Backbone as CSV, one residue per row, in Angstrom:
resi,resn,N_x,N_y,N_z,CA_x,CA_y,CA_z,C_x,C_y,C_z
1,MET,0.835,-1.173,0.000,0.000,0.000,0.000,0.883,1.241,0.000
2,ASN,0.606,2.139,-0.918,1.347,3.390,-1.009,0.917,4.305,0.128
3,LYS,1.878,4.808,0.877,1.589,5.663,2.029,1.394,7.110,1.571
4,LYS,0.224,7.387,0.983,-0.121,8.751,0.600,-0.577,9.494,1.848
5,SER,-0.534,10.803,1.773,-1.009,11.549,2.926,-2.521,11.354,3.068
6,ILE,-2.934,11.173,4.287,-4.344,10.955,4.581,-5.050,12.306,4.599
7,LYS,-6.189,12.373,3.927,-6.977,13.600,3.891,-7.488,13.904,5.293
8,LYS,-7.356,15.164,5.693,-7.867,15.628,6.980,-8.758,16.831,6.736
9,ALA,-9.726,17.023,7.623,-10.615,18.180,7.514,-11.038,18.631,8.902
10,ILE,-11.287,19.907,9.009,-11.862,20.479,10.226,-12.971,21.434,9.794
11,ALA,-13.866,21.718,10.713,-14.911,22.699,10.459,-14.946,23.664,11.633
12,LEU,-15.107,24.939,11.300,-15.190,25.981,12.320,-16.539,26.663,12.248
13,GLU,-17.024,27.087,13.383,-18.236,27.900,13.437,-17.845,29.256,14.000
14,TYR,-18.319,30.294,13.338,-18.030,31.641,13.804,-19.274,32.482,13.613
15,GLY,-19.603,33.260,14.598,-20.753,34.139,14.501,-21.600,34.104,15.748
16,LYS,-21.862,32.917,16.253,-22.644,32.801,17.477,-21.767,33.019,18.701
17,ASN,-20.488,32.887,18.518,-19.504,33.026,19.580,-18.455,34.032,19.098
18,PRO,-17.908,34.847,19.980,-16.915,35.834,19.517,-15.608,35.210,19.015
19,ILE,-15.360,33.967,19.381,-14.146,33.268,18.947,-14.584,32.006,18.202
20,PRO,-14.006,31.738,17.021,-14.393,30.535,16.275,-14.240,29.257,17.105
21,LEU,-15.189,28.356,16.922,-15.181,27.056,17.600,-14.893,25.957,16.596
22,LEU,-14.199,24.932,17.039,-13.983,23.753,16.210,-15.225,22.868,16.357
23,THR,-15.952,22.666,15.268,-17.207,21.921,15.350,-17.136,20.526,14.741
24,ALA,-16.104,20.253,13.955,-15.941,18.911,13.385,-14.482,18.729,12.996
25,LYS,-14.022,17.492,13.078,-12.672,17.174,12.608,-12.609,15.689,12.307
26,GLY,-11.724,15.330,11.377,-11.591,13.924,11.059,-10.565,13.675,9.977
27,GLU,-10.287,12.396,9.772,-9.337,11.945,8.756,-10.027,10.933,7.848
28,GLY,-9.459,10.768,6.657,-9.945,9.751,5.735,-11.405,9.936,5.367
29,LYS,-12.196,8.887,5.584,-13.617,8.927,5.211,-14.388,9.976,6.007
30,VAL,-14.009,10.203,7.254,-14.671,11.238,8.057,-14.377,12.608,7.455
31,ALA,-13.134,12.841,7.062,-12.767,14.116,6.422,-13.557,14.303,5.128
32,GLU,-13.657,13.239,4.343,-14.418,13.319,3.095,-15.878,13.666,3.369
33,ALA,-16.444,13.102,4.435,-17.844,13.390,4.790,-18.008,14.837,5.239
34,ILE,-17.041,15.359,5.992,-17.081,16.757,6.429,-17.064,17.669,5.207
35,ILE,-16.174,17.388,4.276,-16.051,18.209,3.070,-17.309,18.104,2.218
36,GLU,-17.819,16.897,2.058,-19.034,16.693,1.267,-20.214,17.473,1.858
37,GLU,-20.357,17.420,3.174,-21.458,18.141,3.825,-21.285,19.651,3.675
38,ALA,-20.054,20.129,3.801,-19.797,21.565,3.615,-20.190,22.001,2.203
39,GLU,-19.828,21.186,1.224,-20.190,21.508,-0.166,-21.703,21.532,-0.352
40,LYS,-22.414,20.574,0.250,-23.875,20.541,0.170,-24.491,21.798,0.773
41,GLN,-23.881,22.277,1.866,-24.404,23.442,2.578,-23.960,24.763,1.940
42,GLY,-23.114,24.690,0.909,-22.626,25.899,0.268,-21.583,26.632,1.098
43,ILE,-20.897,25.893,1.951,-19.866,26.475,2.813,-18.557,26.511,2.044
44,TYR,-17.885,27.637,2.133,-16.598,27.791,1.453,-15.556,26.913,2.121
45,ILE,-14.704,26.313,1.286,-13.675,25.397,1.764,-12.310,25.965,1.409
46,ALA,-11.473,26.078,2.424,-10.093,26.524,2.222,-9.183,25.330,2.490
47,GLU,-8.122,25.227,1.712,-7.167,24.137,1.908,-5.869,24.698,2.461
48,ASP,-5.563,24.325,3.694,-4.333,24.738,4.355,-3.908,23.596,5.279
49,PRO,-3.139,22.642,4.740,-2.771,21.456,5.523,-2.105,21.763,6.868
50,ARG,-1.263,22.781,6.913,-0.593,23.123,8.190,-1.605,23.603,9.216
51,LEU,-2.533,24.466,8.782,-3.541,24.970,9.700,-4.468,23.840,10.156
52,VAL,-4.846,22.961,9.240,-5.685,21.815,9.611,-4.958,20.954,10.645
53,SER,-3.681,20.729,10.450,-2.902,19.931,11.399,-2.913,20.568,12.792
54,LEU,-2.723,21.867,12.840,-2.721,22.563,14.135,-4.117,22.568,14.763
55,LEU,-5.132,22.843,13.964,-6.492,22.881,14.500,-6.998,21.497,14.890
56,SER,-6.452,20.453,14.299,-6.860,19.085,14.643,-6.511,18.741,16.088
57,GLN,-5.615,19.501,16.682,-5.223,19.261,18.072,-6.215,19.868,19.065
58,VAL,-7.126,20.706,18.560,-8.143,21.338,19.402,-9.285,20.345,19.613
59,GLU,-9.837,20.327,20.815,-10.972,19.447,21.113,-12.243,19.987,20.459
60,LEU,-13.174,19.105,20.140,-14.444,19.518,19.548,-15.182,20.489,20.466
61,ASN,-15.822,21.465,19.850,-16.599,22.496,20.533,-15.768,23.395,21.437
62,GLU,-14.457,23.429,21.203,-13.576,24.335,21.939,-13.203,25.493,21.037
63,GLU,-12.921,26.633,21.667,-12.471,27.809,20.921,-11.083,27.547,20.364
64,ILE,-10.808,28.162,19.207,-9.463,28.012,18.647,-8.480,28.726,19.571
65,PRO,-7.249,28.246,19.651,-6.268,28.886,20.523,-5.830,30.249,19.981
66,GLU,-5.458,31.111,20.890,-5.082,32.477,20.547,-3.947,32.530,19.520
67,ASN,-3.020,31.586,19.579,-1.894,31.612,18.643,-2.316,31.318,17.195
68,LEU,-3.572,30.905,16.976,-4.066,30.641,15.622,-5.062,31.694,15.143
69,TYR,-5.306,32.728,15.950,-6.261,33.773,15.576,-5.945,34.383,14.211
70,VAL,-4.697,34.744,13.990,-4.338,35.432,12.738,-4.565,34.513,11.545
71,ALA,-4.128,33.280,11.639,-4.298,32.342,10.519,-5.774,32.125,10.206
72,VAL,-6.594,31.981,11.234,-8.026,31.778,11.014,-8.668,33.070,10.503
73,ALA,-8.208,34.214,11.002,-8.749,35.492,10.526,-8.498,35.674,9.031
74,VAL,-7.364,35.221,8.544,-7.068,35.301,7.111,-8.101,34.490,6.327
75,ILE,-8.397,33.286,6.792,-9.390,32.439,6.131,-10.772,33.110,6.188
76,LEU,-11.131,33.623,7.359,-12.440,34.272,7.496,-12.556,35.514,6.611
77,SER,-11.471,36.274,6.493,-11.523,37.459,5.628,-11.711,37.045,4.171
78,TRP,-11.120,35.921,3.775,-11.298,35.382,2.421,-12.764,35.016,2.211
79,VAL,-13.383,34.370,3.215,-14.791,33.995,3.105,-15.666,35.234,2.989
80,TYR,-15.407,36.244,3.824,-16.161,37.503,3.725,-16.047,38.072,2.318
81,TRP,-14.829,38.094,1.793,-14.594,38.658,0.457,-15.377,37.872,-0.600
82,LEU,-15.331,36.529,-0.522,-16.057,35.706,-1.483,-17.560,35.954,-1.429
83,LYS,-18.082,36.206,-0.250,-19.513,36.458,-0.084,-19.887,37.914,-0.361
84,GLY,-18.871,38.759,-0.618,-19.145,40.170,-0.845,-19.547,40.898,0.421
85,MET,-19.080,40.394,1.558,-19.434,40.979,2.854,-18.297,41.820,3.401
86,LYS,-18.654,42.676,4.354,-17.685,43.447,5.114,-17.734,42.939,6.552
87,PRO,-16.654,43.113,7.317,-16.656,42.611,8.705,-17.808,43.122,9.550
88,ASP,-18.361,44.294,9.248,-19.461,44.793,10.070,-20.818,44.242,9.627
89,ASP,-20.847,43.355,8.666,-22.093,42.702,8.228,-22.410,41.532,9.161
90,THR,-22.575,41.818,10.452,-22.719,40.756,11.454,-23.980,39.939,11.291
91,ASN,-25.002,40.462,10.681,-26.238,39.695,10.524,-26.087,38.563,9.521
92,ASN,-25.023,38.571,8.734,-24.859,37.573,7.674,-23.793,36.527,7.974
93,ARG,-23.264,36.457,9.172,-22.207,35.502,9.471,-22.723,34.147,9.347
């Protein structure tokens, strides 16, 4: 068996809480299911293996650690931009 890198995925929720929460994480088939569900829901998907690796260490339903705020903020700003939103568009998070 060829040792390819195993697909990993995490999901964050932001809006109901002032700090993003880790709401799902997994590898292999679980990661594929997370990604598939995100696509069904129309959720934007960013690929950043290093960030996924770091966020995978966070427990489910826990806030992301402070040392990852900037990296996650970059992803969130990309999502805002894709949706045509501004940070003060709080009703649309």
